VMD Tcl script that builds the backbone (N, CA, C; Angstrom):
set m [mol new atoms 474]
animate dup $m
set s [atomselect $m all]
$s set {name element resname resid chain x y z} {
  {N N UNK 1 A 24.547 60.177 -159.414}
  {CA C UNK 1 A 24.693 58.727 -159.854}
  {C C UNK 1 A 24.490 57.766 -159.023}
  {N N UNK 2 A 23.527 56.766 -159.572}
  {CA C UNK 2 A 22.722 55.782 -159.335}
  {C C UNK 2 A 22.890 54.621 -159.633}
  {N N UNK 3 A 23.229 53.675 -159.251}
  {CA C UNK 3 A 23.655 51.933 -159.492}
  {C C UNK 3 A 23.066 51.420 -158.604}
  {N N UNK 4 A 22.832 50.214 -159.012}
  {CA C UNK 4 A 21.798 49.114 -158.819}
  {C C UNK 4 A 22.224 48.187 -157.778}
  {N N UNK 5 A 21.587 47.207 -156.959}
  {CA C UNK 5 A 22.274 46.160 -156.386}
  {C C UNK 5 A 21.509 44.937 -156.444}
  {N N UNK 6 A 22.706 44.219 -156.888}
  {CA C UNK 6 A 21.463 41.976 -157.119}
  {C C UNK 6 A 22.388 41.650 -156.211}
  {N N UNK 7 A 21.499 40.760 -154.877}
  {CA C UNK 7 A 22.209 39.741 -154.084}
  {C C UNK 7 A 20.973 38.742 -154.070}
  {N N UNK 8 A 22.556 37.955 -153.891}
  {CA C UNK 8 A 21.583 36.223 -154.074}
  {C C UNK 8 A 22.320 35.563 -153.302}
  {N N UNK 9 A 21.640 34.715 -152.324}
  {CA C UNK 9 A 22.713 33.405 -152.030}
  {C C UNK 9 A 21.892 32.144 -152.272}
  {N N UNK 10 A 22.502 31.179 -152.510}
  {CA C UNK 10 A 22.070 30.038 -152.640}
  {C C UNK 10 A 22.932 28.741 -151.858}
  {N N UNK 11 A 21.969 27.818 -150.803}
  {CA C UNK 11 A 22.652 27.005 -150.418}
  {C C UNK 11 A 22.937 25.773 -151.070}
  {N N UNK 12 A 24.043 25.200 -151.802}
  {CA C UNK 12 A 24.387 23.731 -152.325}
  {C C UNK 12 A 24.861 22.602 -151.240}
  {N N UNK 13 A 24.635 21.420 -151.812}
  {CA C UNK 13 A 24.558 20.394 -150.905}
  {C C UNK 13 A 26.297 19.867 -151.724}
  {N N UNK 14 A 27.099 20.771 -151.815}
  {CA C UNK 14 A 28.031 19.961 -152.446}
  {C C UNK 14 A 29.418 20.293 -151.313}
  {N N UNK 15 A 30.592 19.800 -151.977}
  {CA C UNK 15 A 31.873 20.150 -151.129}
  {C C UNK 15 A 32.215 21.305 -151.687}
  {N N UNK 16 A 33.243 22.348 -150.754}
  {CA C UNK 16 A 33.463 24.036 -150.969}
  {C C UNK 16 A 34.808 23.167 -152.739}
  {N N UNK 17 A 35.188 22.356 -152.764}
  {CA C UNK 17 A 35.911 21.865 -153.697}
  {C C UNK 17 A 35.386 21.905 -155.026}
  {N N UNK 18 A 33.963 20.630 -155.001}
  {CA C UNK 18 A 32.904 20.443 -156.161}
  {C C UNK 18 A 32.586 22.008 -156.630}
  {N N UNK 19 A 32.180 22.857 -155.640}
  {CA C UNK 19 A 31.506 24.349 -156.569}
  {C C UNK 19 A 32.545 25.213 -156.812}
  {N N UNK 20 A 33.738 25.199 -155.944}
  {CA C UNK 20 A 34.766 26.563 -156.710}
  {C C UNK 20 A 34.972 25.396 -158.003}
  {N N UNK 21 A 35.352 24.565 -158.473}
  {CA C UNK 21 A 35.613 23.508 -159.651}
  {C C UNK 21 A 34.408 23.564 -160.426}
  {N N UNK 22 A 33.384 23.774 -160.432}
  {CA C UNK 22 A 32.284 24.042 -161.485}
  {C C UNK 22 A 32.298 25.502 -161.775}
  {N N UNK 23 A 32.008 26.446 -160.746}
  {CA C UNK 23 A 31.953 27.896 -160.803}
  {C C UNK 23 A 32.979 28.430 -161.306}
  {N N UNK 24 A 34.031 27.974 -161.425}
  {CA C UNK 24 A 35.567 28.931 -161.597}
  {C C UNK 24 A 35.593 28.197 -163.051}
  {N N UNK 25 A 34.890 27.468 -163.971}
  {CA C UNK 25 A 35.043 26.812 -165.232}
  {C C UNK 25 A 34.382 27.352 -166.153}
  {N N UNK 26 A 35.149 28.756 -166.653}
  {CA C UNK 26 A 34.523 29.460 -167.962}
  {C C UNK 26 A 33.228 28.911 -168.208}
  {N N UNK 27 A 33.410 28.070 -168.787}
  {CA C UNK 27 A 32.644 26.778 -170.057}
  {C C UNK 27 A 31.455 26.641 -169.404}
  {N N UNK 28 A 30.919 27.311 -168.201}
  {CA C UNK 28 A 29.881 25.702 -167.779}
  {C C UNK 28 A 29.499 27.228 -167.821}
  {N N UNK 29 A 29.614 28.915 -167.343}
  {CA C UNK 29 A 28.418 29.833 -167.778}
  {C C UNK 29 A 27.115 30.257 -168.266}
  {N N UNK 30 A 27.760 29.282 -169.551}
  {CA C UNK 30 A 26.163 29.147 -170.683}
  {C C UNK 30 A 25.500 27.652 -169.928}
  {N N UNK 31 A 25.749 26.951 -169.479}
  {CA C UNK 31 A 24.787 26.152 -168.530}
  {C C UNK 31 A 24.071 26.769 -167.795}
  {N N UNK 32 A 24.334 27.860 -167.305}
  {CA C UNK 32 A 23.291 28.021 -165.763}
  {C C UNK 32 A 23.021 29.623 -166.260}
  {N N UNK 33 A 22.702 29.620 -167.546}
  {CA C UNK 33 A 22.306 31.039 -168.574}
  {C C UNK 33 A 21.228 30.238 -169.119}
  {N N UNK 34 A 20.090 31.168 -168.855}
  {CA C UNK 34 A 18.520 30.907 -170.067}
  {C C UNK 34 A 19.025 31.006 -171.642}
  {N N UNK 35 A 18.601 29.749 -172.271}
  {CA C UNK 35 A 19.010 30.361 -173.430}
  {C C UNK 35 A 18.414 30.846 -174.103}
  {N N UNK 36 A 17.131 31.993 -173.704}
  {CA C UNK 36 A 16.939 33.023 -174.894}
  {C C UNK 36 A 17.717 34.353 -174.560}
  {N N UNK 37 A 19.227 34.234 -173.659}
  {CA C UNK 37 A 19.948 35.123 -173.442}
  {C C UNK 37 A 20.893 35.138 -174.486}
  {N N UNK 38 A 20.762 33.255 -175.496}
  {CA C UNK 38 A 22.037 33.615 -176.745}
  {C C UNK 38 A 23.079 33.616 -176.339}
  {N N UNK 39 A 23.357 33.263 -175.071}
  {CA C UNK 39 A 24.731 33.271 -174.558}
  {C C UNK 39 A 25.615 32.471 -175.227}
  {N N UNK 40 A 27.011 33.023 -175.735}
  {CA C UNK 40 A 27.392 32.123 -176.396}
  {C C UNK 40 A 28.969 32.987 -176.016}
  {N N UNK 41 A 29.853 31.796 -175.437}
  {CA C UNK 41 A 31.155 32.289 -175.239}
  {C C UNK 41 A 31.767 31.792 -176.358}
  {N N UNK 42 A 32.761 33.323 -176.625}
  {CA C UNK 42 A 33.275 33.581 -177.794}
  {C C UNK 42 A 35.275 33.248 -177.752}
  {N N UNK 43 A 35.731 33.953 -176.468}
  {CA C UNK 43 A 36.998 33.164 -175.733}
  {C C UNK 43 A 37.199 32.041 -175.582}
  {N N UNK 44 A 38.572 30.984 -175.806}
  {CA C UNK 44 A 39.198 29.926 -175.380}
  {C C UNK 44 A 40.077 30.506 -174.938}
  {N N UNK 45 A 40.191 30.139 -173.399}
  {CA C UNK 45 A 41.235 30.715 -172.694}
  {C C UNK 45 A 42.552 29.680 -172.613}
  {N N UNK 46 A 42.065 28.292 -172.826}
  {CA C UNK 46 A 42.803 27.214 -172.809}
  {C C UNK 46 A 43.270 26.871 -171.243}
  {N N UNK 47 A 42.338 27.905 -170.608}
  {CA C UNK 47 A 42.475 27.434 -168.948}
  {C C UNK 47 A 40.669 26.815 -168.287}
  {N N UNK 48 A 40.754 26.020 -167.854}
  {CA C UNK 48 A 39.915 25.024 -167.526}
  {C C UNK 48 A 39.248 25.860 -166.141}
  {N N UNK 49 A 40.186 26.735 -165.033}
  {CA C UNK 49 A 39.858 27.608 -164.559}
  {C C UNK 49 A 40.095 29.128 -164.324}
  {N N UNK 50 A 39.299 29.541 -163.733}
  {CA C UNK 50 A 39.905 31.336 -163.908}
  {C C UNK 50 A 41.067 31.573 -163.449}
  {N N UNK 51 A 41.253 32.967 -163.724}
  {CA C UNK 51 A 42.713 33.360 -163.103}
  {C C UNK 51 A 42.650 34.852 -163.491}
  {N N UNK 52 A 43.364 35.908 -162.386}
  {CA C UNK 52 A 43.042 37.146 -162.499}
  {C C UNK 52 A 43.997 37.368 -163.643}
  {N N UNK 53 A 42.670 38.411 -164.217}
  {CA C UNK 53 A 43.526 38.734 -165.378}
  {C C UNK 53 A 42.866 38.536 -167.061}
  {N N UNK 54 A 42.016 37.132 -166.956}
  {CA C UNK 54 A 41.659 36.731 -167.679}
  {C C UNK 54 A 40.451 37.396 -168.440}
  {N N UNK 55 A 40.457 37.408 -169.729}
  {CA C UNK 55 A 39.431 38.200 -170.401}
  {C C UNK 55 A 38.465 37.151 -170.791}
  {N N UNK 56 A 37.126 37.601 -170.822}
  {CA C UNK 56 A 36.300 36.083 -171.393}
  {C C UNK 56 A 35.220 37.437 -172.015}
  {N N UNK 57 A 34.912 37.050 -173.294}
  {CA C UNK 57 A 34.029 37.740 -174.175}
  {C C UNK 57 A 33.050 36.769 -174.683}
  {N N UNK 58 A 31.662 37.139 -174.635}
  {CA C UNK 58 A 30.594 36.379 -175.069}
  {C C UNK 58 A 29.614 37.094 -175.884}
  {N N UNK 59 A 28.848 37.011 -176.659}
  {CA C UNK 59 A 27.622 37.530 -177.371}
  {C C UNK 59 A 26.311 36.816 -176.324}
  {N N UNK 60 A 25.654 37.683 -176.204}
  {CA C UNK 60 A 24.782 37.743 -175.088}
  {C C UNK 60 A 23.320 38.637 -176.235}
  {N N UNK 61 A 21.474 38.041 -175.989}
  {CA C UNK 61 A 20.632 38.796 -176.793}
  {C C UNK 61 A 19.897 39.075 -175.238}
  {N N UNK 62 A 20.285 40.268 -174.492}
  {CA C UNK 62 A 19.471 40.956 -173.652}
  {C C UNK 62 A 18.437 41.695 -173.775}
  {N N UNK 63 A 18.487 42.345 -174.747}
  {CA C UNK 63 A 17.285 42.990 -175.555}
  {C C UNK 63 A 16.911 42.515 -176.785}
  {N N UNK 64 A 15.130 42.217 -177.022}
  {CA C UNK 64 A 14.459 41.602 -178.250}
  {C C UNK 64 A 15.303 41.244 -178.947}
  {N N UNK 65 A 16.193 40.072 -178.982}
  {CA C UNK 65 A 16.916 39.560 -179.894}
  {C C UNK 65 A 18.198 39.938 -180.133}
  {N N UNK 66 A 18.456 41.384 -180.012}
  {CA C UNK 66 A 19.799 42.173 -180.395}
  {C C UNK 66 A 21.217 41.075 -179.959}
  {N N UNK 67 A 21.796 40.145 -180.531}
  {CA C UNK 67 A 23.044 40.234 -180.097}
  {C C UNK 67 A 24.035 41.223 -179.862}
  {N N UNK 68 A 24.742 41.521 -178.716}
  {CA C UNK 68 A 25.585 42.418 -178.327}
  {C C UNK 68 A 26.835 41.540 -177.886}
  {N N UNK 69 A 27.968 41.919 -177.939}
  {CA C UNK 69 A 29.123 41.984 -177.554}
  {C C UNK 69 A 29.407 42.510 -175.857}
  {N N UNK 70 A 29.914 41.513 -175.405}
  {CA C UNK 70 A 29.844 41.467 -173.412}
  {C C UNK 70 A 31.360 40.837 -173.563}
  {N N UNK 71 A 32.350 41.824 -173.002}
  {CA C UNK 71 A 33.625 41.226 -172.387}
  {C C UNK 71 A 33.844 41.559 -171.237}
  {N N UNK 72 A 34.627 40.344 -170.074}
  {CA C UNK 72 A 34.735 40.585 -168.811}
  {C C UNK 72 A 36.019 40.371 -169.067}
  {N N UNK 73 A 36.648 41.006 -167.697}
  {CA C UNK 73 A 37.718 40.632 -167.099}
  {C C UNK 73 A 38.100 39.812 -165.568}
  {N N UNK 74 A 38.333 38.725 -165.293}
  {CA C UNK 74 A 38.235 38.441 -163.846}
  {C C UNK 74 A 39.430 38.992 -163.571}
  {N N UNK 75 A 38.893 40.049 -162.275}
  {CA C UNK 75 A 39.943 40.928 -161.662}
  {C C UNK 75 A 40.594 40.286 -160.429}
  {N N UNK 76 A 40.078 39.509 -159.504}
  {CA C UNK 76 A 40.479 38.960 -158.269}
  {C C UNK 76 A 39.777 37.657 -158.358}
  {N N UNK 77 A 40.573 36.582 -157.718}
  {CA C UNK 77 A 40.464 35.548 -157.477}
  {C C UNK 77 A 41.342 34.882 -156.017}
  {N N UNK 78 A 40.321 34.243 -154.953}
  {CA C UNK 78 A 40.701 33.844 -153.876}
  {C C UNK 78 A 40.521 32.660 -153.848}
  {N N UNK 79 A 41.326 31.620 -154.204}
  {CA C UNK 79 A 41.171 30.134 -154.386}
  {C C UNK 79 A 40.140 29.872 -153.236}
  {N N UNK 80 A 38.335 29.138 -154.086}
  {CA C UNK 80 A 37.972 28.392 -152.868}
  {C C UNK 80 A 37.049 29.736 -151.529}
  {N N UNK 81 A 37.316 31.116 -152.169}
  {CA C UNK 81 A 36.835 31.797 -151.036}
  {C C UNK 81 A 35.570 32.852 -152.311}
  {N N UNK 82 A 36.538 33.411 -152.867}
  {CA C UNK 82 A 35.503 34.227 -154.261}
  {C C UNK 82 A 36.094 34.439 -155.317}
  {N N UNK 83 A 35.828 35.295 -156.047}
  {CA C UNK 83 A 36.009 35.520 -157.817}
  {C C UNK 83 A 35.317 36.701 -157.839}
  {N N UNK 84 A 36.021 37.757 -158.620}
  {CA C UNK 84 A 35.423 38.807 -158.885}
  {C C UNK 84 A 35.146 39.395 -160.883}
  {N N UNK 85 A 33.766 39.360 -161.123}
  {CA C UNK 85 A 34.296 39.738 -162.973}
  {C C UNK 85 A 34.092 41.287 -163.101}
  {N N UNK 86 A 34.836 41.958 -163.920}
  {CA C UNK 86 A 33.920 43.584 -164.379}
  {C C UNK 86 A 34.092 43.807 -165.577}
  {N N UNK 87 A 32.806 44.046 -166.229}
  {CA C UNK 87 A 32.735 44.409 -167.270}
  {C C UNK 87 A 33.746 44.861 -167.518}
  {N N UNK 88 A 33.797 45.103 -169.235}
  {CA C UNK 88 A 35.151 45.865 -169.737}
  {C C UNK 88 A 34.106 46.334 -171.051}
  {N N UNK 89 A 33.861 45.800 -172.071}
  {CA C UNK 89 A 32.893 46.078 -172.888}
  {C C UNK 89 A 31.439 45.187 -172.455}
  {N N UNK 90 A 30.234 46.017 -172.723}
  {CA C UNK 90 A 29.103 45.573 -173.182}
  {C C UNK 90 A 28.138 46.583 -173.223}
  {N N UNK 91 A 26.697 45.633 -172.526}
  {CA C UNK 91 A 25.551 46.291 -172.331}
  {C C UNK 91 A 25.261 47.665 -170.907}
  {N N UNK 92 A 26.563 47.516 -170.206}
  {CA C UNK 92 A 26.507 47.752 -168.950}
  {C C UNK 92 A 27.233 49.447 -168.609}
  {N N UNK 93 A 27.551 50.263 -168.029}
  {CA C UNK 93 A 27.620 51.479 -167.501}
  {C C UNK 93 A 29.096 51.046 -166.819}
  {N N UNK 94 A 28.423 50.237 -166.306}
  {CA C UNK 94 A 29.019 49.423 -164.670}
  {C C UNK 94 A 28.411 48.242 -164.548}
  {N N UNK 95 A 29.657 47.317 -164.258}
  {CA C UNK 95 A 29.058 45.854 -163.791}
  {C C UNK 95 A 30.138 45.096 -163.196}
  {N N UNK 96 A 30.377 45.118 -161.238}
  {CA C UNK 96 A 31.054 44.136 -160.811}
  {C C UNK 96 A 30.091 43.492 -160.233}
  {N N UNK 97 A 30.715 41.754 -160.245}
  {CA C UNK 97 A 30.138 40.745 -159.562}
  {C C UNK 97 A 30.803 40.235 -158.938}
  {N N UNK 98 A 30.569 39.767 -157.282}
  {CA C UNK 98 A 31.414 39.409 -156.624}
  {C C UNK 98 A 31.163 38.234 -156.579}
  {N N UNK 99 A 31.277 36.737 -156.151}
  {CA C UNK 99 A 30.926 35.404 -156.194}
  {C C UNK 99 A 31.784 34.541 -155.176}
  {N N UNK 100 A 30.866 35.052 -153.855}
  {CA C UNK 100 A 31.429 34.113 -152.734}
  {C C UNK 100 A 30.972 32.846 -152.491}
  {N N UNK 101 A 32.189 31.614 -152.420}
  {CA C UNK 101 A 31.650 30.558 -151.672}
  {C C UNK 101 A 32.010 30.772 -150.488}
  {N N UNK 102 A 31.410 29.723 -149.636}
  {CA C UNK 102 A 31.441 29.382 -147.773}
  {C C UNK 102 A 31.050 28.033 -147.654}
  {N N UNK 103 A 32.165 27.377 -146.957}
  {CA C UNK 103 A 31.188 25.925 -146.232}
  {C C UNK 103 A 30.546 26.664 -145.106}
  {N N UNK 104 A 29.647 25.630 -145.034}
  {CA C UNK 104 A 28.849 25.444 -144.062}
  {C C UNK 104 A 28.360 24.274 -144.074}
  {N N UNK 105 A 27.884 23.751 -143.041}
  {CA C UNK 105 A 27.360 21.977 -142.394}
  {C C UNK 105 A 26.772 22.033 -143.381}
  {N N UNK 106 A 26.809 20.871 -144.276}
  {CA C UNK 106 A 26.647 20.100 -145.303}
  {C C UNK 106 A 26.003 20.360 -146.745}
  {N N UNK 107 A 27.226 21.576 -146.967}
  {CA C UNK 107 A 27.433 22.327 -148.109}
  {C C UNK 107 A 28.222 23.378 -148.211}
  {N N UNK 108 A 27.600 24.267 -149.044}
  {CA C UNK 108 A 28.115 25.244 -149.780}
  {C C UNK 108 A 27.294 26.667 -149.563}
  {N N UNK 109 A 27.465 27.893 -148.979}
  {CA C UNK 109 A 26.970 28.894 -149.555}
  {C C UNK 109 A 27.236 29.742 -150.663}
  {N N UNK 110 A 26.418 29.748 -151.593}
  {CA C UNK 110 A 26.995 30.661 -152.475}
  {C C UNK 110 A 26.550 32.103 -152.598}
  {N N UNK 111 A 27.118 32.746 -152.588}
  {CA C UNK 111 A 26.398 34.111 -152.569}
  {C C UNK 111 A 26.881 35.130 -153.983}
  {N N UNK 112 A 26.629 35.972 -154.049}
  {CA C UNK 112 A 26.733 36.587 -155.592}
  {C C UNK 112 A 26.376 38.307 -155.222}
  {N N UNK 113 A 26.892 38.944 -155.645}
  {CA C UNK 113 A 26.674 40.330 -155.125}
  {C C UNK 113 A 27.351 41.636 -156.491}
  {N N UNK 114 A 26.243 41.882 -157.300}
  {CA C UNK 114 A 26.667 42.487 -158.488}
  {C C UNK 114 A 26.376 44.538 -157.891}
  {N N UNK 115 A 26.765 44.669 -158.351}
  {CA C UNK 115 A 26.749 46.273 -158.495}
  {C C UNK 115 A 26.588 46.539 -159.967}
  {N N UNK 116 A 25.743 47.549 -160.413}
  {CA C UNK 116 A 25.502 47.663 -161.820}
  {C C UNK 116 A 25.050 48.560 -162.152}
  {N N UNK 117 A 25.057 49.534 -163.250}
  {CA C UNK 117 A 24.819 50.823 -163.709}
  {C C UNK 117 A 24.493 50.839 -165.182}
  {N N UNK 118 A 23.301 51.247 -165.476}
  {CA C UNK 118 A 22.736 51.137 -167.243}
  {C C UNK 118 A 23.349 52.805 -168.034}
  {N N UNK 119 A 23.564 52.472 -168.903}
  {CA C UNK 119 A 23.812 53.638 -169.551}
  {C C UNK 119 A 22.242 54.881 -169.998}
  {N N UNK 120 A 22.520 55.815 -170.651}
  {CA C UNK 120 A 21.578 56.503 -171.126}
  {C C UNK 120 A 20.901 57.151 -170.080}
  {N N UNK 121 A 21.473 57.741 -168.955}
  {CA C UNK 121 A 20.755 58.453 -168.249}
  {C C UNK 121 A 19.448 57.863 -167.843}
  {N N UNK 122 A 18.475 59.246 -167.853}
  {CA C UNK 122 A 17.126 58.868 -167.404}
  {C C UNK 122 A 16.446 57.725 -168.538}
  {N N UNK 123 A 16.751 57.773 -169.540}
  {CA C UNK 123 A 16.440 56.446 -170.296}
  {C C UNK 123 A 16.945 54.913 -169.683}
  {N N UNK 124 A 18.308 54.643 -169.265}
  {CA C UNK 124 A 18.350 53.790 -168.532}
  {C C UNK 124 A 17.795 53.142 -167.383}
  {N N UNK 125 A 17.625 54.041 -166.760}
  {CA C UNK 125 A 16.924 54.247 -165.028}
  {C C UNK 125 A 15.130 53.670 -165.713}
  {N N UNK 126 A 14.428 54.096 -166.821}
  {CA C UNK 126 A 13.733 53.363 -167.175}
  {C C UNK 126 A 13.576 51.904 -167.559}
  {N N UNK 127 A 14.930 51.766 -168.360}
  {CA C UNK 127 A 14.138 50.467 -168.765}
  {C C UNK 127 A 14.884 49.699 -167.917}
  {N N UNK 128 A 15.589 49.726 -166.854}
  {CA C UNK 128 A 15.790 49.285 -165.697}
  {C C UNK 128 A 14.843 49.134 -165.220}
  {N N UNK 129 A 13.570 50.051 -164.940}
  {CA C UNK 129 A 11.868 50.038 -164.171}
  {C C UNK 129 A 11.072 48.558 -164.773}
  {N N UNK 130 A 11.310 49.231 -166.404}
  {CA C UNK 130 A 11.178 48.503 -167.095}
  {C C UNK 130 A 11.294 47.058 -167.399}
  {N N UNK 131 A 12.556 46.927 -167.360}
  {CA C UNK 131 A 13.199 45.570 -168.246}
  {C C UNK 131 A 13.772 44.916 -167.549}
  {N N UNK 132 A 15.105 45.753 -167.829}
  {CA C UNK 132 A 16.495 45.034 -167.156}
  {C C UNK 132 A 15.927 44.524 -164.816}
  {N N UNK 133 A 15.614 44.807 -164.636}
  {CA C UNK 133 A 15.822 45.097 -163.029}
  {C C UNK 133 A 14.818 43.200 -163.272}
  {N N UNK 134 A 13.872 43.086 -163.754}
  {CA C UNK 134 A 13.045 41.549 -163.765}
  {C C UNK 134 A 13.900 40.859 -164.280}
  {N N UNK 135 A 14.488 41.205 -165.503}
  {CA C UNK 135 A 15.238 40.479 -166.800}
  {C C UNK 135 A 16.689 39.845 -165.959}
  {N N UNK 136 A 16.978 40.328 -164.911}
  {CA C UNK 136 A 18.180 40.253 -164.548}
  {C C UNK 136 A 17.854 39.378 -163.153}
  {N N UNK 137 A 16.812 39.257 -162.295}
  {CA C UNK 137 A 15.889 38.559 -161.555}
  {C C UNK 137 A 15.848 37.161 -161.943}
  {N N UNK 138 A 14.993 36.943 -163.230}
  {CA C UNK 138 A 14.576 36.059 -163.871}
  {C C UNK 138 A 16.185 35.098 -164.470}
  {N N UNK 139 A 17.302 36.136 -164.710}
  {CA C UNK 139 A 18.099 35.317 -164.943}
  {C C UNK 139 A 18.630 34.446 -163.596}
  {N N UNK 140 A 19.067 35.123 -162.485}
  {CA C UNK 140 A 19.339 34.359 -161.253}
  {C C UNK 140 A 18.816 33.643 -160.818}
  {N N UNK 141 A 16.954 33.711 -161.032}
  {CA C UNK 141 A 16.197 32.626 -160.466}
  {C C UNK 141 A 16.213 31.351 -161.670}
  {N N UNK 142 A 16.347 31.525 -163.058}
  {CA C UNK 142 A 16.756 29.975 -163.963}
  {C C UNK 142 A 17.973 29.529 -163.355}
  {N N UNK 143 A 19.322 30.270 -162.822}
  {CA C UNK 143 A 20.632 29.740 -162.074}
  {C C UNK 143 A 20.040 29.179 -161.089}
  {N N UNK 144 A 19.659 29.295 -160.338}
  {CA C UNK 144 A 18.825 28.910 -159.313}
  {C C UNK 144 A 18.602 27.458 -159.220}
  {N N UNK 145 A 17.636 27.269 -160.405}
  {CA C UNK 145 A 17.139 26.304 -160.224}
  {C C UNK 145 A 17.907 25.008 -160.887}
  {N N UNK 146 A 18.403 25.794 -162.560}
  {CA C UNK 146 A 19.551 24.525 -162.846}
  {C C UNK 146 A 20.155 24.208 -162.120}
  {N N UNK 147 A 20.886 25.070 -160.625}
  {CA C UNK 147 A 22.191 24.570 -160.200}
  {C C UNK 147 A 21.118 23.105 -158.906}
  {N N UNK 148 A 20.409 23.831 -158.436}
  {CA C UNK 148 A 19.291 22.600 -157.797}
  {C C UNK 148 A 19.532 21.573 -158.382}
  {N N UNK 149 A 18.750 21.634 -160.071}
  {CA C UNK 149 A 18.765 20.320 -160.465}
  {C C UNK 149 A 20.256 19.505 -160.742}
  {N N UNK 150 A 21.053 20.045 -160.943}
  {CA C UNK 150 A 22.455 19.344 -160.942}
  {C C UNK 150 A 22.925 19.193 -159.567}
  {N N UNK 151 A 22.703 19.560 -158.648}
  {CA C UNK 151 A 23.600 19.209 -157.825}
  {C C UNK 151 A 22.528 19.327 -156.302}
  {N N UNK 152 A 21.098 18.798 -156.379}
  {CA C UNK 152 A 20.085 18.689 -155.726}
  {C C UNK 152 A 20.049 20.081 -154.495}
  {N N UNK 153 A 18.950 19.553 -153.951}
  {CA C UNK 153 A 18.169 20.872 -152.849}
  {C C UNK 153 A 18.891 20.510 -151.391}
  {N N UNK 154 A 19.492 21.573 -150.674}
  {CA C UNK 154 A 20.187 21.468 -149.441}
  {C C UNK 154 A 19.288 20.733 -148.738}
  {N N UNK 155 A 19.803 20.005 -147.539}
  {CA C UNK 155 A 18.783 19.450 -146.837}
  {C C UNK 155 A 17.752 20.249 -145.945}
  {N N UNK 156 A 17.591 21.814 -145.665}
  {CA C UNK 156 A 16.898 22.285 -145.075}
  {C C UNK 156 A 15.611 22.441 -146.032}
  {N N UNK 157 A 16.333 22.883 -147.015}
  {CA C UNK 157 A 14.784 22.862 -148.282}
  {C C UNK 157 A 14.016 22.014 -148.986}
  {N N UNK 158 A 14.443 20.664 -148.339}
  {CA C UNK 158 A 13.342 19.918 -149.182}
  {C C UNK 158 A 12.327 19.428 -148.687}
}
mol reanalyze $m
mol bondsrecalc $m
mol representation Tube
mol addrep $m
């Protein structure tokens, strides 16, 4: 059984409370997702911050503009340290995404660790090699740029 890992780190020149407030608000997901993904949040939990057990549902257009339903659950939250979202229904056979936050001199280190697996056996492996891997990297590259524009470059990166 094979699965894939995507890990990304970004340094942001903001306080830990500012970073946490932004990333723990489900409504901000749309702002850090490329428009071509057709990301549309469907659920309205009435909460401005996430909590364990929260279900968030969306529509996404990951392949060729086909709209797909995606539902995730926020399974763990440790305030200003990390939170985990896991797919319950959607395009992946398995999706486990941990978002880590750590205060550092001059700002915050934000690290993402995603473990995922595609369905359809050998066809999923082929789709990953030809399309999905690059698309996921592109989504995280886009997010990096959006966050840099919103919060600024970390001093060592200027």
